[in-house]
Short mmCIF file of the C-alpha atoms (twelve columns), coordinates in Angstrom:
data_MODEL
# 
_entry.id   MODEL 
# 
loop_
_atom_site.group_PDB 
_atom_site.id 
_atom_site.type_symbol 
_atom_site.label_atom_id 
_atom_site.label_alt_id 
_atom_site.label_comp_id 
_atom_site.label_asym_id 
_atom_site.label_seq_id 
_atom_site.Cartn_x 
_atom_site.Cartn_y 
_atom_site.Cartn_z 
_atom_site.pdbx_PDB_model_num 
ATOM 1   C CA . UNK A 1   -37.324 22.137 78.162 1 
ATOM 2   C CA . UNK A 2   -37.482 18.793 76.146 1 
ATOM 3   C CA . UNK A 3   -38.099 19.048 72.532 1 
ATOM 4   C CA . UNK A 4   -41.470 17.650 71.255 1 
ATOM 5   C CA . UNK A 5   -41.436 14.565 68.982 1 
ATOM 6   C CA . UNK A 6   -42.946 15.518 65.600 1 
ATOM 7   C CA . UNK A 7   -45.436 13.357 63.854 1 
ATOM 8   C CA . UNK A 8   -46.231 14.510 60.271 1 
ATOM 9   C CA . UNK A 9   -49.178 13.440 58.070 1 
ATOM 10  C CA . UNK A 10  -49.368 14.696 54.451 1 
ATOM 11  C CA . UNK A 11  -53.083 14.153 53.397 1 
ATOM 12  C CA . UNK A 12  -52.745 16.710 50.550 1 
ATOM 13  C CA . UNK A 13  -51.701 15.195 47.201 1 
ATOM 14  C CA . UNK A 14  -50.323 18.475 45.887 1 
ATOM 15  C CA . UNK A 15  -47.560 18.455 48.476 1 
ATOM 16  C CA . UNK A 16  -44.388 16.370 47.924 1 
ATOM 17  C CA . UNK A 17  -42.737 14.857 51.141 1 
ATOM 18  C CA . UNK A 18  -43.043 17.817 53.597 1 
ATOM 19  C CA . UNK A 19  -41.410 15.836 56.358 1 
ATOM 20  C CA . UNK A 20  -37.703 17.088 55.851 1 
ATOM 21  C CA . UNK A 21  -38.674 20.823 55.608 1 
ATOM 22  C CA . UNK A 22  -41.148 20.636 58.496 1 
ATOM 23  C CA . UNK A 23  -38.821 18.800 60.787 1 
ATOM 24  C CA . UNK A 24  -35.953 21.231 59.951 1 
ATOM 25  C CA . UNK A 25  -38.191 24.130 60.486 1 
ATOM 26  C CA . UNK A 26  -39.385 22.973 63.903 1 
ATOM 27  C CA . UNK A 27  -35.963 21.948 65.095 1 
ATOM 28  C CA . UNK A 28  -34.666 25.456 64.269 1 
ATOM 29  C CA . UNK A 29  -37.616 27.120 66.117 1 
ATOM 30  C CA . UNK A 30  -36.981 24.963 69.227 1 
ATOM 31  C CA . UNK A 31  -33.168 25.185 69.055 1 
ATOM 32  C CA . UNK A 32  -33.490 29.113 68.905 1 
ATOM 33  C CA . UNK A 33  -34.880 29.179 72.566 1 
ATOM 34  C CA . UNK A 34  -37.054 32.119 71.382 1 
ATOM 35  C CA . UNK A 35  -40.285 30.266 71.261 1 
ATOM 36  C CA . UNK A 36  -40.111 27.068 73.222 1 
ATOM 37  C CA . UNK A 37  -43.028 24.678 73.483 1 
ATOM 38  C CA . UNK A 38  -43.466 21.704 75.762 1 
ATOM 39  C CA . UNK A 39  -42.507 18.088 75.117 1 
ATOM 40  C CA . UNK A 40  -44.689 15.405 74.115 1 
ATOM 41  C CA . UNK A 41  -45.986 14.593 70.546 1 
ATOM 42  C CA . UNK A 42  -46.502 17.428 68.214 1 
ATOM 43  C CA . UNK A 43  -48.847 16.224 65.371 1 
ATOM 44  C CA . UNK A 44  -48.619 18.216 62.112 1 
ATOM 45  C CA . UNK A 45  -51.245 17.422 59.418 1 
ATOM 46  C CA . UNK A 46  -51.141 19.025 55.953 1 
ATOM 47  C CA . UNK A 47  -54.653 19.111 54.413 1 
ATOM 48  C CA . UNK A 48  -56.456 20.480 51.339 1 
ATOM 49  C CA . UNK A 49  -59.322 23.042 51.507 1 
ATOM 50  C CA . UNK A 50  -62.193 20.714 51.882 1 
ATOM 51  C CA . UNK A 51  -60.592 18.654 54.656 1 
ATOM 52  C CA . UNK A 52  -59.577 21.861 56.704 1 
ATOM 53  C CA . UNK A 53  -63.086 23.303 56.083 1 
ATOM 54  C CA . UNK A 54  -64.495 20.198 57.797 1 
ATOM 55  C CA . UNK A 55  -62.381 20.566 60.761 1 
ATOM 56  C CA . UNK A 56  -63.043 24.297 60.862 1 
ATOM 57  C CA . UNK A 57  -66.874 23.661 60.839 1 
ATOM 58  C CA . UNK A 58  -66.621 20.844 63.448 1 
ATOM 59  C CA . UNK A 59  -64.717 22.614 65.932 1 
ATOM 60  C CA . UNK A 60  -65.203 26.319 65.224 1 
ATOM 61  C CA . UNK A 61  -68.594 26.340 63.527 1 
ATOM 62  C CA . UNK A 62  -67.324 27.992 60.458 1 
ATOM 63  C CA . UNK A 63  -67.441 25.845 57.296 1 
ATOM 64  C CA . UNK A 64  -65.004 27.888 55.317 1 
ATOM 65  C CA . UNK A 65  -61.449 26.815 54.624 1 
ATOM 66  C CA . UNK A 66  -58.758 28.562 56.675 1 
ATOM 67  C CA . UNK A 67  -54.996 28.562 56.654 1 
ATOM 68  C CA . UNK A 68  -54.040 27.007 59.951 1 
ATOM 69  C CA . UNK A 69  -55.847 25.458 62.916 1 
ATOM 70  C CA . UNK A 70  -53.963 24.749 66.129 1 
ATOM 71  C CA . UNK A 71  -55.038 22.519 68.972 1 
ATOM 72  C CA . UNK A 72  -53.354 23.168 72.290 1 
ATOM 73  C CA . UNK A 73  -51.086 20.798 74.100 1 
ATOM 74  C CA . UNK A 74  -52.547 18.359 76.544 1 
ATOM 75  C CA . UNK A 75  -49.614 17.237 79.017 1 
ATOM 76  C CA . UNK A 76  -51.783 14.482 80.475 1 
ATOM 77  C CA . UNK A 77  -51.885 12.875 76.967 1 
ATOM 78  C CA . UNK A 78  -48.243 13.746 76.423 1 
ATOM 79  C CA . UNK A 79  -49.217 15.911 73.581 1 
ATOM 80  C CA . UNK A 80  -47.313 19.074 72.542 1 
ATOM 81  C CA . UNK A 81  -50.251 20.063 70.445 1 
ATOM 82  C CA . UNK A 82  -51.664 19.701 66.771 1 
ATOM 83  C CA . UNK A 83  -51.141 22.059 63.895 1 
ATOM 84  C CA . UNK A 84  -53.350 21.490 60.767 1 
ATOM 85  C CA . UNK A 85  -52.391 23.535 57.677 1 
ATOM 86  C CA . UNK A 86  -54.131 24.040 54.231 1 
ATOM 87  C CA . UNK A 87  -51.703 23.549 51.389 1 
ATOM 88  C CA . UNK A 88  -54.415 24.986 48.945 1 
ATOM 89  C CA . UNK A 89  -54.523 28.249 51.187 1 
ATOM 90  C CA . UNK A 90  -50.788 28.614 51.044 1 
ATOM 91  C CA . UNK A 91  -50.836 28.177 47.292 1 
ATOM 92  C CA . UNK A 92  -53.481 30.694 46.728 1 
ATOM 93  C CA . UNK A 93  -52.107 33.314 49.196 1 
ATOM 94  C CA . UNK A 94  -48.458 32.933 48.047 1 
ATOM 95  C CA . UNK A 95  -49.770 33.674 44.418 1 
ATOM 96  C CA . UNK A 96  -51.806 36.688 45.773 1 
ATOM 97  C CA . UNK A 97  -48.723 38.114 47.641 1 
ATOM 98  C CA . UNK A 98  -46.222 37.198 45.064 1 
ATOM 99  C CA . UNK A 99  -44.206 35.245 47.644 1 
ATOM 100 C CA . UNK A 100 -42.651 31.753 47.402 1 
ATOM 101 C CA . UNK A 101 -45.184 28.985 48.266 1 
ATOM 102 C CA . UNK A 102 -42.601 27.565 50.648 1 
ATOM 103 C CA . UNK A 103 -42.255 30.631 52.749 1 
ATOM 104 C CA . UNK A 104 -46.172 30.932 52.879 1 
ATOM 105 C CA . UNK A 105 -46.625 27.396 54.124 1 
ATOM 106 C CA . UNK A 106 -43.749 27.812 56.448 1 
ATOM 107 C CA . UNK A 107 -45.351 30.827 57.963 1 
ATOM 108 C CA . UNK A 108 -48.467 28.768 58.635 1 
ATOM 109 C CA . UNK A 109 -46.360 26.323 60.602 1 
ATOM 110 C CA . UNK A 110 -44.739 29.182 62.446 1 
ATOM 111 C CA . UNK A 111 -48.122 30.620 63.352 1 
ATOM 112 C CA . UNK A 112 -49.282 27.303 64.698 1 
ATOM 113 C CA . UNK A 113 -46.176 26.838 66.682 1 
ATOM 114 C CA . UNK A 114 -46.422 30.389 68.212 1 
ATOM 115 C CA . UNK A 115 -49.889 29.597 69.353 1 
ATOM 116 C CA . UNK A 116 -48.521 26.476 71.214 1 
ATOM 117 C CA . UNK A 117 -45.654 28.778 72.656 1 
ATOM 118 C CA . UNK A 118 -48.416 30.917 74.179 1 
ATOM 119 C CA . UNK A 119 -49.015 33.643 71.589 1 
ATOM 120 C CA . UNK A 120 -52.672 34.635 70.703 1 
ATOM 121 C CA . UNK A 121 -54.213 36.647 67.984 1 
ATOM 122 C CA . UNK A 122 -57.690 37.392 69.355 1 
ATOM 123 C CA . UNK A 123 -57.365 41.001 70.125 1 
ATOM 124 C CA . UNK A 124 -55.439 43.775 68.211 1 
ATOM 125 C CA . UNK A 125 -52.715 44.069 70.608 1 
ATOM 126 C CA . UNK A 126 -52.196 40.260 70.841 1 
ATOM 127 C CA . UNK A 127 -52.369 40.098 66.928 1 
ATOM 128 C CA . UNK A 128 -49.687 42.751 66.652 1 
ATOM 129 C CA . UNK A 129 -47.422 40.774 69.130 1 
ATOM 130 C CA . UNK A 130 -48.100 37.567 67.077 1 
ATOM 131 C CA . UNK A 131 -47.169 39.429 63.928 1 
ATOM 132 C CA . UNK A 132 -43.849 40.427 65.473 1 
ATOM 133 C CA . UNK A 133 -43.124 37.014 66.697 1 
ATOM 134 C CA . UNK A 134 -43.929 35.590 63.195 1 
ATOM 135 C CA . UNK A 135 -41.367 38.163 61.826 1 
ATOM 136 C CA . UNK A 136 -38.662 37.178 64.175 1 
ATOM 137 C CA . UNK A 137 -39.454 33.462 63.643 1 
ATOM 138 C CA . UNK A 138 -39.059 33.839 59.874 1 
ATOM 139 C CA . UNK A 139 -35.764 35.680 60.255 1 
ATOM 140 C CA . UNK A 140 -34.395 32.731 62.383 1 
ATOM 141 C CA . UNK A 141 -35.579 30.375 59.691 1 
ATOM 142 C CA . UNK A 142 -33.885 32.438 56.996 1 
ATOM 143 C CA . UNK A 143 -30.708 32.076 58.831 1 
ATOM 144 C CA . UNK A 144 -31.245 28.380 59.504 1 
ATOM 145 C CA . UNK A 145 -32.054 27.706 55.917 1 
ATOM 146 C CA . UNK A 146 -34.392 24.685 56.306 1 
ATOM 147 C CA . UNK A 147 -35.151 22.872 52.918 1 
ATOM 148 C CA . UNK A 148 -38.024 24.304 51.085 1 
ATOM 149 C CA . UNK A 149 -41.545 22.747 50.936 1 
ATOM 150 C CA . UNK A 150 -42.244 21.463 47.255 1 
ATOM 151 C CA . UNK A 151 -45.392 20.907 45.238 1 
ATOM 152 C CA . UNK A 152 -45.939 17.741 43.210 1 
# 
């Protein structure tokens, strides 16, 4: 399966140059063969809470901020999909859990990627399967050692 081309947009002033870390993360996921997604352009956007809350309201009728929103692939448009993540949510949740910010933000990208690979989290069973896939993906990334995400 052809690898997607990745387009990255950092619209969060708190995040320093996420491109190397994001590209390495996606390359490791695709190279593993465990969670393939289709070819085309994969758009990744790093947002703050107000921006992701607007998208959440516009497309899901929920005006609250959320951690990640994934829009599906559209082969006719040569799109592999779109992943929007909230840097603010990753900062807050990492502090709550006592985990590194980079790991939490990476988890959000993994979660979006898994949606594009066909995983869902709408039912309890599907959510459990998604959590298992997230754990496997994070293990793959630990072995691949992509560079960390950094805050400004």
